[in-house]
Backbone as CSV, one residue per row, in Angstrom:
resi,resn,N_x,N_y,N_z,CA_x,CA_y,CA_z,C_x,C_y,C_z
1,MET,0.774,-0.882,-0.003,0.295,0.090,-0.437,1.019,1.239,0.048
2,MET,0.366,2.394,-0.601,0.949,3.492,-0.591,0.860,4.184,0.827
3,SER,1.743,5.303,0.749,1.929,5.662,2.215,1.787,7.416,1.874
4,ASP,1.524,7.761,0.485,1.684,9.241,0.702,0.666,10.032,0.826
5,GLY,-0.600,9.658,1.037,-1.841,10.007,1.304,-2.735,10.482,0.205
6,THR,-2.091,10.383,-1.344,-2.806,10.567,-2.106,-3.872,9.931,-3.155
7,ARG,-3.911,8.922,-2.726,-4.852,8.073,-2.991,-5.992,7.752,-2.316
8,ASN,-7.023,6.669,-2.642,-8.078,6.191,-1.835,-7.240,4.886,-1.101
9,ILE,-7.188,4.985,0.021,-6.452,3.897,0.740,-7.046,2.755,1.490
10,PHE,-7.090,1.578,1.659,-8.365,1.086,2.682,-7.543,0.933,4.347
11,GLY,-8.219,1.206,5.282,-7.785,1.336,6.227,-8.729,1.079,7.381
12,GLY,-8.359,1.506,8.646,-9.695,1.261,9.472,-8.965,0.006,10.666
13,ASP,-9.396,-0.261,12.078,-8.988,-1.039,12.418,-8.140,-2.455,11.749
14,TRP,-9.011,-3.137,10.905,-8.285,-4.533,10.322,-7.426,-4.259,9.642
15,THR,-7.048,-2.993,8.878,-5.844,-2.984,8.212,-4.682,-2.323,9.097
16,ARG,-4.746,-2.312,10.132,-3.615,-1.876,11.411,-3.356,-3.217,12.052
17,GLU,-4.750,-3.687,12.290,-4.460,-5.370,12.608,-3.399,-6.139,11.510
18,LYS,-3.444,-6.195,10.125,-3.169,-7.312,9.645,-1.582,-6.570,8.954
19,LEU,-1.615,-5.168,9.676,-0.208,-4.932,9.254,0.770,-5.072,10.344
20,GLN,0.320,-5.182,11.053,1.119,-4.985,13.102,1.570,-6.158,12.900
21,MET,0.516,-7.301,12.161,1.115,-8.779,12.206,2.114,-9.161,11.217
22,LEU,2.097,-8.757,10.341,2.842,-8.567,9.235,4.314,-8.357,9.931
23,GLU,4.113,-7.401,9.992,5.280,-6.115,10.737,6.248,-7.559,11.797
24,ASP,5.010,-8.079,12.896,5.833,-9.030,13.861,6.494,-10.146,13.145
25,TYR,5.695,-10.673,11.784,6.403,-11.510,11.308,7.654,-11.589,10.817
26,LEU,7.530,-10.112,9.844,8.833,-9.818,9.135,10.461,-9.565,10.187
27,SER,9.636,-8.607,10.938,10.894,-8.492,12.198,11.382,-10.361,12.695
28,ALA,10.359,-11.123,13.389,11.532,-12.171,13.694,11.882,-13.433,12.636
29,TYR,10.699,-13.321,11.064,11.641,-13.886,9.925,13.444,-13.375,9.604
30,THR,13.323,-11.845,9.406,14.723,-11.201,9.191,15.711,-11.502,10.214
31,THR,15.217,-11.485,11.730,16.200,-11.737,12.779,16.272,-13.619,12.459
32,ILE,15.834,-14.036,12.231,16.307,-15.551,11.980,17.146,-15.964,10.563
33,MET,16.581,-15.268,9.828,17.482,-15.410,8.888,18.665,-15.033,8.746
34,LYS,19.021,-13.512,9.157,20.398,-13.138,8.968,21.835,-14.227,9.579
35,GLU,21.472,-15.275,10.247,22.403,-16.040,10.854,22.506,-17.065,9.524
36,GLN,21.216,-17.368,8.437,20.988,-18.176,7.582,21.734,-18.047,6.229
37,PRO,22.649,-19.376,5.603,23.502,-18.786,4.673,22.471,-18.251,3.118
38,PHE,21.406,-17.763,3.416,20.647,-17.693,2.354,20.120,-15.726,1.899
39,ARG,20.129,-15.385,0.642,19.623,-14.268,0.304,18.361,-14.413,0.345
40,PHE,18.017,-13.592,1.166,16.531,-13.427,1.809,15.472,-12.111,1.587
41,GLY,14.411,-12.251,0.690,13.633,-10.535,0.204,12.080,-10.836,0.725
42,TYR,11.804,-9.723,0.141,10.268,-9.538,0.187,9.578,-9.346,-0.857
43,ILE,8.526,-9.772,-0.734,7.671,-9.787,-2.448,6.070,-8.944,-2.066
44,ASP,5.899,-8.114,-2.023,4.477,-7.123,-1.905,3.852,-6.803,-3.411
45,ALA,2.722,-8.032,-3.487,2.434,-8.408,-4.754,1.259,-7.228,-5.283
46,PHE,0.814,-6.375,-4.178,-0.124,-5.383,-4.438,0.302,-4.109,-3.894
47,ALA,1.162,-3.447,-4.373,2.174,-3.105,-3.141,1.359,-1.673,-3.278
48,GLY,1.054,-1.068,-4.614,0.774,0.984,-4.327,-0.417,0.659,-3.547
49,THR,-1.664,-0.038,-3.808,-2.953,0.120,-3.088,-3.482,-0.792,-2.186
50,GLY,-2.564,-1.907,-2.693,-3.301,-3.452,-2.313,-4.615,-3.748,-2.986
51,TYR,-4.530,-3.455,-4.139,-6.106,-3.943,-5.295,-5.344,-3.570,-6.359
52,ILE,-5.818,-3.814,-7.392,-5.589,-3.643,-8.693,-7.365,-2.989,-9.398
53,ARG,-7.383,-1.823,-9.770,-8.372,-1.367,-10.231,-8.780,-2.005,-11.429
54,GLU,-10.155,-2.620,-11.674,-10.594,-3.058,-12.950,-11.696,-2.434,-13.493
55,GLU,-12.033,-2.159,-15.018,-13.349,-2.119,-15.023,-14.495,-3.238,-14.817
56,PRO,-15.474,-2.884,-14.115,-16.229,-3.989,-13.954,-17.093,-4.702,-15.214
57,GLY,-17.110,-5.594,-15.287,-18.183,-6.447,-16.138,-19.826,-6.127,-16.235
58,PRO,-20.621,-6.405,-17.105,-21.795,-6.518,-16.683,-22.266,-7.215,-15.660
59,ASP,-21.935,-8.141,-14.757,-22.355,-8.697,-13.393,-21.621,-8.180,-12.421
60,GLU,-20.567,-6.975,-12.756,-20.087,-6.973,-11.525,-19.662,-5.032,-10.917
61,GLU,-20.861,-4.462,-11.374,-20.703,-3.296,-10.624,-21.170,-2.880,-9.379
62,THR,-21.889,-4.257,-8.952,-22.086,-3.487,-7.865,-21.646,-4.571,-6.963
63,LEU,-20.425,-5.627,-7.366,-19.901,-6.386,-6.831,-18.901,-6.024,-5.566
64,PHE,-18.652,-5.129,-5.380,-17.445,-4.531,-4.665,-17.674,-3.205,-3.604
65,PRO,-19.044,-2.969,-3.171,-19.479,-1.589,-3.278,-18.934,-1.460,-1.367
66,VAL,-18.117,-1.609,-1.242,-17.817,-1.514,0.300,-16.712,-0.648,0.747
67,VAL,-16.266,0.539,0.056,-15.811,1.184,0.059,-16.279,2.591,1.266
68,GLU,-15.687,2.100,2.604,-16.113,3.038,3.550,-15.384,3.841,3.531
69,GLU,-15.689,5.223,4.075,-14.415,5.868,4.680,-13.778,5.581,5.519
70,GLU,-13.948,4.568,6.718,-13.581,3.986,7.404,-11.995,3.238,6.947
71,GLU,-12.735,3.355,5.259,-11.334,1.966,4.702,-10.385,2.895,3.575
72,ARG,-10.949,4.253,3.937,-10.170,5.180,3.206,-8.922,5.702,3.685
73,GLN,-9.128,5.791,5.248,-8.287,6.123,5.491,-6.464,6.220,5.414
74,PHE,-5.375,7.628,5.534,-4.223,6.830,5.237,-3.520,6.205,6.886
75,LEU,-2.695,4.959,6.012,-1.864,4.792,7.181,-0.518,4.122,6.354
76,GLU,0.748,4.059,7.284,1.613,3.554,6.903,1.103,1.976,6.150
77,GLY,1.291,1.728,5.193,0.942,0.624,4.243,2.072,-0.665,4.484
78,SER,2.186,-1.658,3.739,2.660,-2.895,3.912,4.146,-2.342,3.711
79,VAL,4.177,-1.586,2.062,5.244,-1.378,1.498,6.789,-0.584,2.588
80,ARG,5.849,0.229,3.173,7.078,1.142,4.185,6.816,-0.159,5.357
81,THR,5.785,-0.547,5.959,6.325,-1.713,6.789,7.693,-2.426,6.835
82,ALA,7.434,-3.028,5.532,8.488,-3.781,5.147,9.751,-3.243,5.226
83,LEU,10.035,-2.008,4.077,11.314,-1.259,4.398,11.638,-1.226,5.564
84,GLU,10.885,-0.843,6.805,11.193,-0.511,8.084,11.784,-1.373,9.118
85,VAL,11.734,-2.476,8.884,11.863,-4.125,8.936,13.475,-4.170,9.723
86,GLU,13.529,-4.491,10.695,15.137,-4.456,11.057,15.076,-5.838,11.686
87,PRO,15.890,-6.432,11.739,16.958,-6.566,10.565,16.615,-6.248,9.245
88,PRO,17.430,-5.441,7.873,16.577,-5.480,6.465,16.535,-6.748,5.931
89,PHE,15.941,-6.548,4.670,15.641,-7.876,4.019,16.811,-7.576,2.899
90,ASN,17.238,-8.663,2.140,18.633,-8.096,1.348,17.643,-7.618,0.101
91,ALA,16.628,-8.293,-0.562,16.289,-7.179,-1.425,14.445,-7.392,-1.432
92,TYR,13.732,-6.338,-2.051,12.342,-6.202,-2.064,12.295,-6.218,-3.381
93,VAL,10.477,-6.424,-3.928,9.788,-6.789,-5.499,8.617,-6.089,-4.806
94,PHE,8.194,-5.101,-5.263,7.015,-4.749,-5.229,6.291,-4.546,-6.936
95,ILE,5.238,-4.856,-6.519,4.358,-4.844,-8.020,2.932,-4.354,-8.168
96,GLU,3.102,-3.303,-9.127,2.027,-2.624,-9.233,1.505,-2.495,-10.018
97,GLN,0.351,-2.625,-10.584,-0.316,-2.778,-12.229,-0.791,-1.114,-12.261
98,ASP,-1.693,-0.873,-11.544,-2.064,0.988,-12.106,-0.941,1.835,-12.542
99,GLN,-0.752,1.971,-13.378,0.627,3.100,-13.720,0.636,4.135,-12.901
100,GLU,-0.369,4.946,-12.452,-0.528,6.413,-12.148,-0.001,5.576,-10.026
101,VAL,-0.560,4.686,-9.869,-0.106,4.482,-8.645,1.681,3.782,-8.599
102,TYR,1.728,2.977,-9.737,3.214,2.128,-9.486,4.093,3.882,-9.732
103,GLU,4.237,5.218,-10.155,4.967,6.115,-10.219,4.934,6.494,-8.758
104,GLU,3.749,6.374,-7.837,3.746,7.130,-6.953,4.760,5.773,-5.942
105,LEU,4.732,4.582,-6.490,5.549,3.636,-5.519,7.090,3.917,-5.747
106,LEU,7.337,4.292,-6.900,9.070,4.979,-7.080,9.212,5.580,-6.265
107,LYS,8.199,6.534,-5.823,8.531,7.888,-5.341,8.919,7.148,-3.796
108,VAL,8.335,6.133,-3.105,8.590,5.229,-1.727,10.135,4.748,-2.052
109,ARG,10.457,4.146,-3.060,12.038,3.833,-3.176,12.627,5.037,-3.375
110,ALA,12.684,5.827,-4.050,13.525,7.292,-3.730,13.778,7.399,-2.234
111,ASP,13.331,7.191,-1.494,13.285,7.429,-0.341,14.124,6.214,0.589
112,TYR,14.570,5.262,0.069,15.295,4.121,0.612,16.643,4.068,-0.571
113,PRO,17.253,5.024,-1.098,18.403,4.671,-1.971,19.610,3.433,-1.308
114,GLU,19.444,3.259,-0.138,20.305,2.375,0.149,20.123,0.794,-0.069
115,LYS,18.750,0.878,-0.554,17.967,-0.463,-0.399,18.189,-1.347,-1.389
116,ASP,18.169,-2.691,-2.186,17.705,-2.775,-3.090,16.267,-3.432,-3.332
117,ILE,15.907,-2.409,-3.483,13.720,-2.602,-4.332,13.920,-2.441,-5.610
118,ARG,13.141,-3.480,-6.021,12.897,-3.582,-7.726,11.015,-3.288,-7.682
119,CYS,10.848,-2.485,-8.502,9.350,-2.110,-8.447,8.994,-2.680,-10.543
120,PHE,7.958,-3.355,-10.480,7.592,-3.638,-11.721,6.135,-2.727,-11.669
121,ASN,5.460,-2.654,-12.536,4.406,-2.420,-13.280,4.061,-3.014,-14.149
122,GLU,3.340,-4.250,-13.689,2.876,-5.067,-14.624,1.974,-6.298,-14.062
123,ASP,1.339,-7.060,-14.393,0.039,-8.109,-13.848,1.090,-8.689,-13.064
124,THR,-0.115,-8.856,-11.758,0.473,-9.393,-10.487,0.882,-11.023,-10.779
125,ASN,0.014,-11.950,-11.103,-0.185,-13.315,-11.415,0.701,-13.372,-12.750
126,ASP,0.887,-12.837,-13.401,1.558,-13.071,-14.788,3.231,-12.862,-14.026
127,LEU,3.726,-12.055,-13.364,5.237,-11.839,-13.343,5.045,-12.654,-11.708
128,LEU,4.272,-13.003,-10.942,5.181,-14.007,-9.727,5.246,-15.685,-10.173
129,LEU,3.932,-15.506,-11.197,4.753,-16.970,-11.884,5.785,-16.993,-12.766
130,GLU,6.058,-15.703,-12.931,7.569,-15.651,-13.746,8.702,-15.989,-12.885
131,LEU,8.495,-15.666,-11.651,9.296,-15.148,-10.994,9.605,-16.382,-9.937
132,CYS,8.698,-17.264,-9.707,8.520,-18.239,-8.877,8.919,-19.617,-9.813
133,ARG,8.997,-19.643,-11.020,9.327,-21.007,-12.050,10.105,-20.701,-12.695
134,GLU,11.114,-19.673,-12.562,12.262,-19.615,-13.492,13.674,-18.860,-12.670
135,ARG,13.073,-18.847,-10.782,14.211,-18.453,-10.160,14.775,-19.517,-10.016
136,ASN,16.142,-20.109,-9.776,16.465,-20.853,-9.199,16.558,-20.588,-7.026
137,TRP,15.504,-21.205,-6.336,15.517,-20.883,-4.970,16.626,-21.794,-4.183
138,ASP,17.640,-22.503,-4.660,18.079,-23.403,-3.758,18.962,-22.627,-2.521
139,ASN,19.146,-21.107,-3.347,20.062,-20.143,-2.360,19.210,-18.898,-1.980
140,HIS,17.674,-18.899,-2.288,17.442,-18.006,-1.814,15.846,-18.049,-1.115
141,ARG,15.595,-16.913,-0.265,14.465,-17.170,0.497,13.473,-16.274,0.098
142,ALA,12.086,-16.148,0.822,11.223,-15.168,1.047,10.344,-15.061,1.365
143,VAL,9.560,-14.077,1.968,7.998,-14.089,2.232,7.610,-13.281,1.391
144,ALA,5.958,-13.525,0.822,5.509,-12.788,0.095,4.227,-12.711,0.367
145,PHE,3.939,-11.065,0.293,2.511,-11.163,1.464,1.453,-10.394,-0.121
146,LEU,-0.102,-11.341,0.257,-0.534,-10.729,-1.027,-2.067,-10.345,-0.629
147,ASP,-2.106,-9.023,-1.150,-2.916,-8.551,-0.400,-4.134,-7.765,-1.149
148,PRO,-4.992,-8.249,-2.127,-5.915,-7.444,-3.300,-7.500,-7.386,-2.560
149,PHE,-7.630,-6.352,-3.865,-9.248,-6.221,-2.931,-10.151,-7.068,-3.060
150,GLY,-9.988,-7.762,-4.273,-10.974,-9.094,-4.582,-10.612,-10.044,-4.736
151,MET,-10.970,-11.116,-5.739,-10.849,-12.200,-6.586,-9.477,-11.720,-7.521
152,GLN,-8.484,-11.226,-7.452,-7.023,-11.337,-8.375,-6.387,-12.274,-8.446
153,VAL,-5.968,-12.882,-7.368,-5.349,-13.805,-6.962,-5.453,-14.996,-7.718
154,LYS,-5.022,-15.816,-8.228,-5.373,-17.195,-9.047,-4.667,-17.924,-8.169
155,TRP,-5.129,-19.234,-8.014,-4.692,-20.242,-7.314,-3.221,-20.715,-8.247
156,ASP,-3.479,-20.623,-10.017,-2.414,-20.740,-10.131,-0.609,-20.501,-9.669
157,THR,-1.108,-18.835,-9.034,-0.404,-17.934,-8.569,0.365,-18.683,-7.183
158,VAL,-0.770,-18.894,-6.311,-0.620,-19.399,-4.939,0.472,-21.002,-5.216
159,GLU,-0.006,-21.570,-6.135,0.181,-23.309,-6.197,1.912,-22.930,-6.448
160,ALA,2.015,-21.821,-7.465,3.328,-21.624,-8.263,4.538,-21.357,-6.805
161,ILE,4.301,-20.717,-5.810,4.583,-20.044,-4.844,4.992,-21.194,-3.973
162,ALA,4.042,-22.105,-3.655,4.177,-23.148,-3.057,5.423,-23.927,-3.328
163,GLU,4.986,-24.515,-4.818,6.345,-24.890,-5.438,7.712,-24.796,-5.245
164,THR,7.952,-23.657,-5.156,9.196,-23.508,-4.898,9.851,-24.022,-3.568
165,GLU,9.169,-23.852,-2.682,9.612,-24.636,-1.759,10.762,-23.344,-1.034
166,ALA,10.386,-22.429,-0.639,11.185,-21.310,-0.525,10.198,-20.203,-0.358
167,ILE,9.732,-20.567,-0.185,8.805,-18.781,0.205,7.680,-19.140,1.088
168,ASP,7.603,-18.243,2.286,6.620,-18.210,2.847,5.235,-16.773,3.155
169,LEU,4.045,-17.504,2.755,3.137,-17.036,1.874,2.108,-16.262,3.264
170,TRP,1.747,-14.879,2.934,0.571,-14.132,3.348,-0.199,-13.749,2.903
171,ILE,-1.261,-14.205,2.567,-2.713,-13.736,1.762,-3.512,-13.821,2.623
172,LEU,-4.210,-12.374,2.032,-5.635,-12.369,2.603,-6.218,-12.430,1.462
173,PHE,-7.141,-13.627,1.790,-8.450,-14.307,1.011,-9.922,-13.552,1.054
174,PRO,-10.325,-13.123,0.029,-11.196,-12.361,-0.009,-12.355,-12.824,0.539
175,LEU,-12.927,-12.818,1.563,-13.663,-14.060,2.561,-14.969,-13.528,2.179
176,GLY,-15.319,-12.493,2.550,-16.987,-11.795,3.038,-16.784,-10.732,1.561
177,ILE,-15.770,-10.086,1.489,-15.819,-9.145,0.222,-15.897,-9.322,-1.327
178,GLY,-15.425,-10.762,-1.195,-15.179,-11.346,-2.684,-15.641,-12.511,-2.841
179,ALA,-15.385,-14.106,-2.480,-16.389,-15.255,-2.434,-17.263,-15.577,-2.258
180,ASN,-17.520,-14.942,-0.962,-19.302,-14.972,-0.364,-20.023,-14.585,-1.260
181,ARG,-19.919,-13.018,-2.159,-21.135,-12.239,-2.847,-20.807,-12.947,-3.881
182,LEU,-19.922,-13.940,-4.454,-20.398,-14.343,-5.751,-20.972,-15.392,-5.828
183,LEU,-21.326,-16.497,-4.438,-22.048,-17.381,-4.032,-23.045,-17.135,-4.118
184,THR,-24.142,-16.879,-4.777,-25.502,-16.393,-4.440,-26.186,-17.783,-4.124
185,ARG,-27.691,-17.549,-3.474,-28.090,-18.510,-2.745,-28.272,-19.649,-3.316
186,ASP,-29.329,-19.140,-4.686,-29.652,-20.515,-5.196,-28.934,-21.030,-6.202
187,GLY,-27.750,-20.934,-6.265,-26.914,-21.496,-7.184,-26.557,-20.533,-8.598
188,ASN,-27.491,-19.866,-9.138,-27.304,-19.319,-9.946,-26.780,-18.182,-10.045
189,ILE,-25.455,-18.516,-10.439,-23.948,-18.027,-10.692,-23.749,-17.810,-12.084
190,PRO,-23.207,-16.607,-12.349,-23.398,-15.981,-13.617,-22.193,-16.607,-13.961
191,ASP,-21.490,-16.728,-15.301,-20.178,-17.377,-15.775,-19.048,-16.400,-15.705
192,ASP,-18.837,-15.390,-15.522,-17.579,-14.485,-15.119,-17.667,-14.557,-13.535
193,TRP,-18.656,-14.995,-12.430,-18.551,-15.256,-11.419,-18.009,-16.319,-11.092
194,ARG,-18.509,-17.431,-11.766,-18.235,-18.989,-11.880,-16.561,-18.947,-12.243
195,ARG,-16.079,-18.264,-13.272,-14.367,-18.577,-13.874,-14.098,-18.203,-12.431
196,ARG,-13.849,-16.838,-12.000,-13.576,-16.255,-11.154,-13.449,-17.093,-9.619
197,LEU,-14.483,-17.612,-9.137,-14.374,-18.881,-8.457,-13.795,-19.601,-8.579
198,THR,-13.086,-19.992,-9.475,-12.942,-21.614,-9.917,-11.274,-21.043,-10.019
199,GLU,-11.025,-19.981,-10.589,-9.915,-19.653,-10.610,-9.206,-19.136,-9.274
200,VAL,-9.837,-18.854,-8.431,-9.499,-18.471,-7.141,-9.131,-19.588,-5.636
201,PHE,-9.931,-20.783,-6.415,-10.261,-22.102,-5.426,-9.081,-22.777,-6.107
202,GLY,-8.952,-22.554,-7.451,-8.144,-23.720,-8.390,-8.837,-25.194,-8.729
203,THR,-10.062,-24.912,-8.475,-10.692,-26.729,-8.681,-12.013,-25.609,-8.624
204,GLU,-12.792,-26.816,-9.879,-14.829,-26.694,-9.576,-15.223,-27.231,-8.570
205,GLU,-14.402,-28.014,-7.679,-14.809,-28.504,-6.532,-16.010,-27.400,-5.755
206,TRP,-15.498,-26.465,-5.565,-16.007,-25.582,-4.458,-17.938,-25.677,-4.699
207,GLU,-18.133,-25.929,-6.106,-19.666,-26.455,-6.116,-20.311,-27.421,-5.565
208,ASP,-19.774,-28.306,-5.792,-20.095,-29.242,-4.492,-19.824,-29.231,-3.533
209,ARG,-18.948,-28.588,-2.946,-18.975,-28.308,-1.426,-19.808,-27.410,-0.996
210,PHE,-20.041,-26.157,-1.850,-20.832,-25.155,-1.328,-22.802,-24.650,-1.663
211,TYR,-22.887,-26.279,-2.056,-23.897,-26.527,-2.843,-24.885,-27.271,-2.655
212,GLU,-26.182,-27.711,-2.441,-26.870,-29.233,-2.573,-27.996,-29.137,-3.233
213,ARG,-28.427,-30.122,-3.782,-29.550,-30.205,-4.799,-30.866,-30.507,-3.306
214,ARG,-31.559,-30.141,-3.542,-32.883,-30.830,-2.476,-34.350,-30.122,-3.407
215,GLU,-34.986,-31.290,-2.597,-36.130,-31.477,-3.628,-36.980,-30.264,-2.938
216,THR,-37.571,-29.687,-3.784,-38.848,-28.476,-3.554,-39.989,-28.847,-4.105
217,PHE,-41.371,-28.247,-4.088,-42.481,-28.335,-4.577,-42.211,-28.128,-6.057
218,PHE,-41.552,-27.423,-6.466,-41.098,-27.480,-8.243,-40.074,-28.061,-8.597
219,GLY,-40.299,-29.307,-7.723,-38.642,-30.298,-8.674,-37.536,-29.929,-7.696
220,LYS,-36.106,-30.101,-8.020,-34.787,-30.352,-7.731,-34.395,-28.848,-7.590
221,ALA,-33.943,-28.470,-6.682,-33.070,-26.954,-7.163,-32.208,-27.118,-5.913
222,LYS,-31.203,-26.197,-6.542,-29.959,-26.080,-5.409,-29.649,-25.092,-4.479
223,GLU,-29.365,-24.938,-3.531,-29.165,-24.186,-2.313,-27.666,-24.611,-1.874
224,LYS,-27.619,-23.005,-1.665,-26.460,-22.711,-0.594,-26.241,-23.207,0.223
225,VAL,-25.085,-24.492,1.158,-25.286,-24.836,2.175,-23.868,-24.445,3.144
226,VAL,-23.550,-23.580,2.726,-21.966,-23.558,3.124,-22.257,-21.459,4.184
227,GLY,-21.920,-21.493,5.242,-21.361,-20.063,5.617,-20.260,-19.611,5.095
228,LEU,-19.623,-18.013,6.162,-18.565,-18.207,5.712,-17.563,-18.643,6.377
229,LYS,-17.795,-19.511,7.561,-16.954,-20.169,8.124,-16.496,-21.584,7.037
230,GLY,-17.494,-22.235,6.736,-17.558,-23.028,5.299,-16.459,-22.541,4.569
231,ILE,-16.995,-21.809,3.742,-15.884,-20.852,2.531,-14.477,-21.087,3.157
232,GLY,-14.119,-20.400,4.479,-12.782,-20.056,4.351,-11.961,-21.521,5.003
233,GLU,-12.540,-22.631,5.701,-12.333,-23.648,5.411,-11.759,-24.459,4.301
234,PHE,-12.896,-24.270,3.211,-12.450,-24.681,1.913,-10.941,-24.483,1.445
235,TYR,-10.877,-22.674,1.497,-9.484,-22.239,1.188,-8.581,-22.491,2.038
236,GLU,-8.302,-22.874,3.307,-7.269,-23.163,3.879,-6.963,-24.890,3.630
237,GLU,-8.187,-25.557,3.407,-7.943,-27.143,2.704,-7.020,-27.025,1.233
238,ARG,-7.232,-26.268,0.671,-6.508,-25.893,-0.888,-5.501,-25.786,-0.340
239,LEU,-4.711,-24.752,0.507,-3.511,-24.310,1.013,-2.941,-25.355,1.210
240,GLU,-3.418,-26.347,2.393,-2.634,-27.512,2.722,-2.513,-28.695,2.022
241,ASP,-3.266,-28.178,0.638,-2.732,-29.389,-0.590,-1.380,-29.298,-0.983
242,VAL,-1.037,-28.183,-0.613,0.025,-27.492,-1.507,1.174,-27.395,-1.050
243,PHE,1.076,-26.265,0.252,1.908,-25.698,1.067,2.400,-27.052,1.933
244,ALA,4.193,-27.041,2.430,4.407,-27.660,3.171,3.728,-27.514,4.837
245,ASP,3.145,-26.509,4.828,2.588,-26.292,6.530,1.716,-25.553,6.249
246,VAL,0.202,-25.036,6.740,-0.279,-24.061,7.304,-0.811,-23.573,8.572
247,ALA,-0.579,-22.348,8.633,-1.213,-22.279,10.346,-2.570,-22.654,10.225
248,PRO,-2.767,-23.267,11.226,-4.400,-23.878,11.493,-4.907,-22.627,12.069
249,ASN,-4.692,-21.410,11.985,-5.696,-20.433,12.864,-5.796,-18.588,11.927
250,SER,-5.983,-19.218,10.909,-6.465,-18.109,10.283,-7.193,-16.672,10.728
251,ARG,-7.045,-15.653,10.633,-7.082,-14.820,11.441,-8.340,-14.139,10.639
252,ALA,-10.316,-14.085,10.613,-10.690,-13.320,9.999,-10.547,-12.068,10.158
253,LEU,-10.670,-10.923,9.367,-10.689,-9.034,9.529,-11.917,-8.886,9.239
254,TYR,-12.348,-7.988,10.677,-13.621,-7.236,10.160,-13.553,-6.123,9.970
255,ASN,-14.833,-5.237,9.422,-15.251,-3.830,9.496,-15.422,-3.204,10.586
256,SER,-15.955,-1.950,10.695,-16.550,-1.390,11.880,-17.808,-1.911,12.074
257,HIS,-18.463,-2.883,10.967,-20.107,-3.073,11.479,-19.872,-4.491,11.470
258,GLY,-18.794,-4.856,12.031,-18.649,-6.257,12.082,-19.039,-7.545,11.117
259,ASN,-18.546,-7.238,10.092,-18.648,-8.017,8.875,-17.546,-7.945,8.204
260,PRO,-17.316,-9.724,8.246,-15.997,-9.903,7.874,-15.212,-10.131,6.219
261,MET,-14.419,-9.370,6.175,-14.232,-8.787,4.914,-12.969,-9.925,4.074
262,TYR,-12.022,-10.160,4.786,-10.798,-10.915,4.273,-10.597,-12.563,5.791
263,LEU,-9.588,-13.068,5.193,-9.402,-14.407,5.952,-7.880,-14.121,5.724
264,LEU,-7.173,-13.557,6.982,-5.446,-13.555,6.935,-5.382,-14.889,7.252
265,CYS,-4.368,-15.652,5.866,-3.799,-17.004,6.289,-2.201,-16.805,5.864
266,PHE,-1.888,-17.827,6.664,-0.296,-18.025,6.718,0.632,-19.368,6.124
267,ALA,0.864,-19.689,5.196,1.292,-20.936,4.773,2.955,-20.832,4.184
268,ALA,3.759,-22.304,4.540,4.989,-21.953,4.306,5.062,-22.944,3.712
269,ALA,6.261,-22.573,2.300,6.611,-23.325,1.233,7.508,-24.623,1.800
270,ASN,8.353,-24.000,2.370,9.738,-24.953,2.754,9.444,-25.853,3.616
271,PRO,9.969,-27.400,3.086,9.494,-28.288,4.628,10.508,-28.182,5.651
272,LYS,11.733,-27.957,5.243,12.788,-28.093,6.489,12.036,-26.852,7.462
273,GLY,12.111,-25.660,6.991,11.819,-24.214,7.842,10.290,-24.626,8.654
274,ALA,9.422,-25.097,7.949,7.872,-24.649,8.126,7.861,-24.914,9.481
275,PRO,7.709,-25.870,10.140,7.622,-25.941,11.396,7.720,-24.421,12.559
276,THR,8.941,-24.026,12.405,9.369,-22.977,13.052,8.278,-21.640,12.526
277,ALA,8.150,-21.318,10.711,7.480,-20.657,10.210,6.042,-20.662,10.704
278,VAL,6.019,-22.137,11.127,4.093,-22.008,11.330,3.760,-21.335,12.911
279,ARG,4.766,-21.895,13.350,4.612,-21.745,14.499,4.917,-19.941,14.953
280,ILE,5.786,-19.373,14.677,5.810,-18.071,14.685,4.525,-17.345,14.171
281,ALA,4.304,-17.736,13.246,2.696,-17.551,12.276,1.653,-17.595,13.204
282,GLN,1.376,-18.966,14.038,0.268,-19.190,14.453,0.084,-18.070,15.962
283,HIS,1.337,-18.144,16.388,1.292,-16.952,17.809,0.698,-15.856,17.313
284,ILE,1.367,-14.948,16.132,0.663,-14.141,15.667,-0.760,-13.575,15.302
285,LEU,-0.812,-14.843,14.903,-2.519,-14.670,14.413,-3.303,-14.918,15.697
286,GLU,-2.861,-15.142,17.005,-3.794,-15.631,17.873,-4.557,-13.980,18.208
287,PRO,-5.971,-14.203,18.721,-6.489,-12.768,18.890,-6.080,-12.339,20.220
């Protein structure tokens, strides 16, 4: 997230909460890694604003109408949070697709001339896939923070992070702000929404998990049989399928009205380091 105050930036207690947890983990991570024989970096995949601005499709114009005044407050965001952590990372990768916001991100980079900061004005999923699959991770480690506004993070990207066996992942799964909004009660889901759900979960199994066919007066009909808890559990199970270990206590983040917006999840890709990483994350995620 940018911290210059010139954009509409999501804020409020839930943002402070996630940034504090991120800061706590990054500080513990760099303290441990400075004694290890690896180069280690930080990857912020939605660095500029925490979300990608997209032109809504015909079925999406009211999909994410949740930008409250509370969520426009200015804060120090994840970019500066990571840059201020001591001991520092060896390198920082910030990705922002929006050109205007990217230019503001470059100004933040200029404030830290002593640090190895690499900024990319590219699609997050495409760049992360390239980074994960083309780099030799034998001598490298990283923490990735994925903080999308909605349903932008594709499962292929998450899976590629796991396959590195080198990256610790913090990801905000769009529980109430995204997935639950797309899951209509009667199962009549527009094709574009259905595609997004499959891209995010990485499987079409979500439909059998979230819906049942029941007899009604008019015959068989589909009915949604899962709530927010069940949706979050399914995503956690998907993470467990590909990562070495996953913190069992993902934290739901609520807005001022008590509505769950995101589920903050932690997953560790490296089999050797996963027990320590998950133990630290699990402690941080405790309410």
